[in-house]
N, CA, C and O atoms as a GROMACS GRO file, in nm:
protein
  248
    1MET      N    1   0.801  -1.855   0.558
    1MET     CA    2   0.878  -1.691   0.544
    1MET      C    3   0.792  -1.592   0.667
    1MET      O    4   0.673  -1.564   0.681
    2ALA      N    5   0.899  -1.563   0.735
    2ALA     CA    6   0.803  -1.471   0.841
    2ALA      C    7   0.740  -1.361   0.787
    2ALA      O    8   0.783  -1.333   0.675
    3LYS      N    9   0.651  -1.287   0.830
    3LYS     CA   10   0.614  -1.150   0.812
    3LYS      C   11   0.691  -1.036   0.838
    3LYS      O   12   0.746  -1.038   0.948
    4SER      N   13   0.707  -0.950   0.776
    4SER     CA   14   0.765  -0.813   0.810
    4SER      C   15   0.660  -0.758   0.901
    4SER      O   16   0.539  -0.778   0.890
    5PRO      N   17   0.731  -0.675   1.007
    5PRO     CA   18   0.635  -0.614   1.124
    5PRO      C   19   0.573  -0.508   1.089
    5PRO      O   20   0.638  -0.442   1.008
    6ARG      N   21   0.455  -0.457   1.124
    6ARG     CA   22   0.352  -0.392   1.050
    6ARG      C   23   0.420  -0.261   1.146
    6ARG      O   24   0.458  -0.254   1.263
    7VAL      N   25   0.414  -0.146   1.010
    7VAL     CA   26   0.481  -0.002   1.052
    7VAL      C   27   0.348   0.059   1.062
    7VAL      O   28   0.256   0.041   0.982
    8GLU      N   29   0.347   0.139   1.176
    8GLU     CA   30   0.208   0.228   1.219
    8GLU      C   31   0.252   0.366   1.138
    8GLU      O   32   0.372   0.389   1.117
    9PHE      N   33   0.173   0.434   1.106
    9PHE     CA   34   0.192   0.596   1.035
    9PHE      C   35   0.096   0.671   1.145
    9PHE      O   36  -0.008   0.631   1.197
   10LYS      N   37   0.176   0.807   1.165
   10LYS     CA   38   0.094   0.893   1.249
   10LYS      C   39   0.089   1.010   1.192
   10LYS      O   40   0.198   1.027   1.138
   11ILE      N   41  -0.005   1.135   1.167
   11ILE     CA   42   0.028   1.240   1.083
   11ILE      C   43   0.057   1.369   1.207
   11ILE      O   44  -0.031   1.395   1.289
   12VAL      N   45   0.160   1.423   1.207
   12VAL     CA   46   0.196   1.525   1.274
   12VAL      C   47   0.182   1.642   1.209
   12VAL      O   48   0.256   1.669   1.115
   13ARG      N   49   0.102   1.714   1.245
   13ARG     CA   50   0.118   1.883   1.189
   13ARG      C   51   0.218   1.975   1.306
   13ARG      O   52   0.198   1.988   1.427
   14VAL      N   53   0.330   2.029   1.221
   14VAL     CA   54   0.409   2.122   1.313
   14VAL      C   55   0.373   2.256   1.318
   14VAL      O   56   0.366   2.333   1.414
   15ALA      N   57   0.346   2.276   1.174
   15ALA     CA   58   0.303   2.436   1.172
   15ALA      C   59   0.236   2.438   1.058
   15ALA      O   60   0.260   2.346   0.978
   16ALA      N   61   0.148   2.528   1.025
   16ALA     CA   62   0.071   2.517   0.915
   16ALA      C   63   0.123   2.470   0.773
   16ALA      O   64   0.054   2.408   0.693
   17ASP      N   65   0.248   2.508   0.755
   17ASP     CA   66   0.281   2.454   0.630
   17ASP      C   67   0.394   2.365   0.615
   17ASP      O   68   0.472   2.366   0.520
   18ASN      N   69   0.397   2.251   0.761
   18ASN     CA   70   0.505   2.199   0.774
   18ASN      C   71   0.464   2.067   0.834
   18ASN      O   72   0.463   2.065   0.957
   19TRP      N   73   0.423   1.934   0.758
   19TRP     CA   74   0.366   1.826   0.830
   19TRP      C   75   0.472   1.727   0.813
   19TRP      O   76   0.565   1.752   0.737
   20GLN      N   77   0.465   1.624   0.873
   20GLN     CA   78   0.537   1.503   0.887
   20GLN      C   79   0.479   1.408   0.939
   20GLN      O   80   0.387   1.421   1.019
   21ILE      N   81   0.538   1.272   0.890
   21ILE     CA   82   0.435   1.165   0.931
   21ILE      C   83   0.562   1.074   1.016
   21ILE      O   84   0.684   1.083   1.009
   22SER      N   85   0.476   0.990   1.095
   22SER     CA   86   0.622   0.944   1.208
   22SER      C   87   0.563   0.774   1.195
   22SER      O   88   0.451   0.727   1.216
   23ALA      N   89   0.689   0.710   1.152
   23ALA     CA   90   0.626   0.572   1.099
   23ALA      C   91   0.709   0.484   1.228
   23ALA      O   92   0.832   0.476   1.228
   24GLU      N   93   0.641   0.431   1.317
   24GLU     CA   94   0.660   0.361   1.425
   24GLU      C   95   0.610   0.203   1.386
   24GLU      O   96   0.503   0.158   1.343
   25CYS      N   97   0.741   0.140   1.422
   25CYS     CA   98   0.749   0.025   1.398
   25CYS      C   99   0.798  -0.081   1.530
   25CYS      O  100   0.908  -0.048   1.575
   26PRO      N  101   0.725  -0.219   1.608
   26PRO     CA  102   0.771  -0.216   1.714
   26PRO      C  103   0.944  -0.283   1.703
   26PRO      O  104   0.988  -0.347   1.607
   27GLY      N  105   1.000  -0.257   1.792
   27GLY     CA  106   1.148  -0.296   1.800
   27GLY      C  107   1.236  -0.215   1.736
   27GLY      O  108   1.354  -0.249   1.732
   28THR      N  109   1.180  -0.063   1.660
   28THR     CA  110   1.253  -0.040   1.594
   28THR      C  111   1.269   0.132   1.642
   28THR      O  112   1.194   0.183   1.725
   29GLU      N  113   1.380   0.204   1.571
   29GLU     CA  114   1.373   0.347   1.626
   29GLU      C  115   1.227   0.431   1.521
   29GLU      O  116   1.193   0.414   1.404
   30THR      N  117   1.183   0.505   1.613
   30THR     CA  118   1.054   0.579   1.511
   30THR      C  119   1.110   0.679   1.389
   30THR      O  120   1.198   0.757   1.425
   31LYS      N  121   1.078   0.684   1.284
   31LYS     CA  122   1.125   0.744   1.197
   31LYS      C  123   1.050   0.847   1.163
   31LYS      O  124   0.930   0.824   1.175
   32LEU      N  125   1.083   0.976   1.117
   32LEU     CA  126   0.974   1.066   1.072
   32LEU      C  127   1.032   1.134   0.887
   32LEU      O  128   1.133   1.194   0.851
   33ILE      N  129   0.931   1.095   0.826
   33ILE     CA  130   0.894   1.138   0.706
   33ILE      C  131   0.883   1.296   0.677
   33ILE      O  132   0.771   1.331   0.714
   34THR      N  133   0.931   1.370   0.642
   34THR     CA  134   0.953   1.558   0.633
   34THR      C  135   0.932   1.563   0.507
   34THR      O  136   0.934   1.470   0.426
   35GLY      N  137   0.906   1.713   0.485
   35GLY     CA  138   0.900   1.758   0.396
   35GLY      C  139   0.779   1.796   0.310
   35GLY      O  140   0.784   1.841   0.196
   36LEU      N  141   0.661   1.769   0.386
   36LEU     CA  142   0.510   1.769   0.377
   36LEU      C  143   0.479   1.908   0.372
   36LEU      O  144   0.524   1.976   0.465
   37THR      N  145   0.424   1.955   0.300
   37THR     CA  146   0.351   2.090   0.315
   37THR      C  147   0.229   2.135   0.315
   37THR      O  148   0.200   2.254   0.303
   38SER      N  149   0.134   2.025   0.330
   38SER     CA  150  -0.052   2.022   0.356
   38SER      C  151  -0.099   1.924   0.361
   38SER      O  152  -0.047   1.830   0.299
   39LYS      N  153  -0.212   1.906   0.433
   39LYS     CA  154  -0.297   1.757   0.452
   39LYS      C  155  -0.291   1.700   0.334
   39LYS      O  156  -0.262   1.582   0.315
   40ALA      N  157  -0.326   1.808   0.225
   40ALA     CA  158  -0.341   1.700   0.080
   40ALA      C  159  -0.194   1.616   0.029
   40ALA      O  160  -0.184   1.515  -0.042
   41ASP      N  161  -0.086   1.703   0.098
   41ASP     CA  162   0.021   1.643   0.036
   41ASP      C  163   0.039   1.481   0.164
   41ASP      O  164   0.080   1.370   0.130
   42VAL      N  165   0.008   1.508   0.263
   42VAL     CA  166   0.053   1.407   0.363
   42VAL      C  167  -0.096   1.271   0.334
   42VAL      O  168  -0.099   1.158   0.384
   43ASP      N  169  -0.204   1.333   0.237
   43ASP     CA  170  -0.275   1.235   0.218
   43ASP      C  171  -0.236   1.161   0.103
   43ASP      O  172  -0.266   1.043   0.086
   44ASP      N  173  -0.155   1.244   0.010
   44ASP     CA  174  -0.091   1.178  -0.150
   44ASP      C  175  -0.018   1.107  -0.094
   44ASP      O  176  -0.034   0.995  -0.142
   45TRP      N  177   0.074   1.105   0.001
   45TRP     CA  178   0.191   1.006   0.018
   45TRP      C  179   0.112   0.875   0.107
   45TRP      O  180   0.166   0.765   0.115
   46MET      N  181   0.016   0.895   0.153
   46MET     CA  182  -0.007   0.806   0.242
   46MET      C  183  -0.086   0.690   0.152
   46MET      O  184  -0.082   0.571   0.184
   47ASN      N  185  -0.159   0.742   0.031
   47ASN     CA  186  -0.231   0.663  -0.042
   47ASN      C  187  -0.161   0.667  -0.172
   47ASN      O  188  -0.230   0.616  -0.260
   48GLY      N  189  -0.056   0.707  -0.208
   48GLY     CA  190   0.010   0.714  -0.320
   48GLY      C  191   0.143   0.570  -0.333
   48GLY      O  192   0.163   0.477  -0.254
   49ALA      N  193   0.193   0.594  -0.429
   49ALA     CA  194   0.339   0.500  -0.446
   49ALA      C  195   0.437   0.558  -0.366
   49ALA      O  196   0.543   0.497  -0.355
   50ARG      N  197   0.417   0.689  -0.294
   50ARG     CA  198   0.560   0.687  -0.218
   50ARG      C  199   0.558   0.660  -0.055
   50ARG      O  200   0.636   0.692   0.035
   51ARG      N  201   0.450   0.597  -0.058
   51ARG     CA  202   0.418   0.503   0.098
   51ARG      C  203   0.476   0.378   0.080
   51ARG      O  204   0.546   0.334   0.172
   52ILE      N  205   0.458   0.303  -0.036
   52ILE     CA  206   0.503   0.188  -0.116
   52ILE      C  207   0.672   0.194  -0.125
   52ILE      O  208   0.749   0.126  -0.057
   53ALA      N  209   0.703   0.281  -0.213
   53ALA     CA  210   0.833   0.320  -0.211
   53ALA      C  211   0.910   0.325  -0.063
   53ALA      O  212   0.976   0.228  -0.026
   54TRP      N  213   0.902   0.403  -0.009
   54TRP     CA  214   0.924   0.414   0.138
   54TRP      C  215   0.952   0.297   0.228
   54TRP      O  216   1.053   0.282   0.297
   55LEU      N  217   0.868   0.231   0.220
   55LEU     CA  218   0.823   0.096   0.299
   55LEU      C  219   0.932   0.000   0.215
   55LEU      O  220   0.981  -0.083   0.292
   56ARG      N  221   0.973  -0.010   0.102
   56ARG     CA  222   1.039  -0.100   0.017
   56ARG      C  223   1.209  -0.056   0.046
   56ARG      O  224   1.297  -0.130   0.089
   57ALA      N  225   1.221   0.088   0.010
   57ALA     CA  226   1.354   0.132   0.056
   57ALA      C  227   1.410   0.092   0.228
   57ALA      O  228   1.527   0.064   0.256
   58ASN      N  229   1.301   0.101   0.320
   58ASN     CA  230   1.353   0.092   0.450
   58ASN      C  231   1.286  -0.066   0.477
   58ASN      O  232   1.205  -0.074   0.570
   59GLY      N  233   1.320  -0.210   0.389
   59GLY     CA  234   1.283  -0.315   0.392
   59GLY      C  235   1.182  -0.381   0.441
   59GLY      O  236   1.191  -0.501   0.466
   60TYR      N  237   1.060  -0.303   0.464
   60TYR     CA  238   0.918  -0.341   0.503
   60TYR      C  239   0.811  -0.400   0.416
   60TYR      O  240   0.696  -0.438   0.438
   61ALA      N  241   0.908  -0.395   0.279
   61ALA     CA  242   0.835  -0.469   0.182
   61ALA      C  243   0.880  -0.502   0.047
   61ALA      O  244   0.974  -0.445  -0.010
   62LYS      N  245   0.805  -0.601  -0.003
   62LYS     CA  246   0.915  -0.656  -0.146
   62LYS      C  247   0.884  -0.561  -0.218
   62LYS      O  248   0.933  -0.550  -0.330
   0.00000   0.00000   0.00000
């Protein structure tokens, strides 16, 4: 079974209350995760179940 490509997440601060996560994967279009309001919200997304759910929904995890 082939391994899924590795997704690299980068945090982007657009404004004081507008944060995004850039999800980059080799060979695919860069996707933005929006709607994050603070650094704490970004940290919660990155370390919580929402990241795994996003990976599964986009076919990068089982």
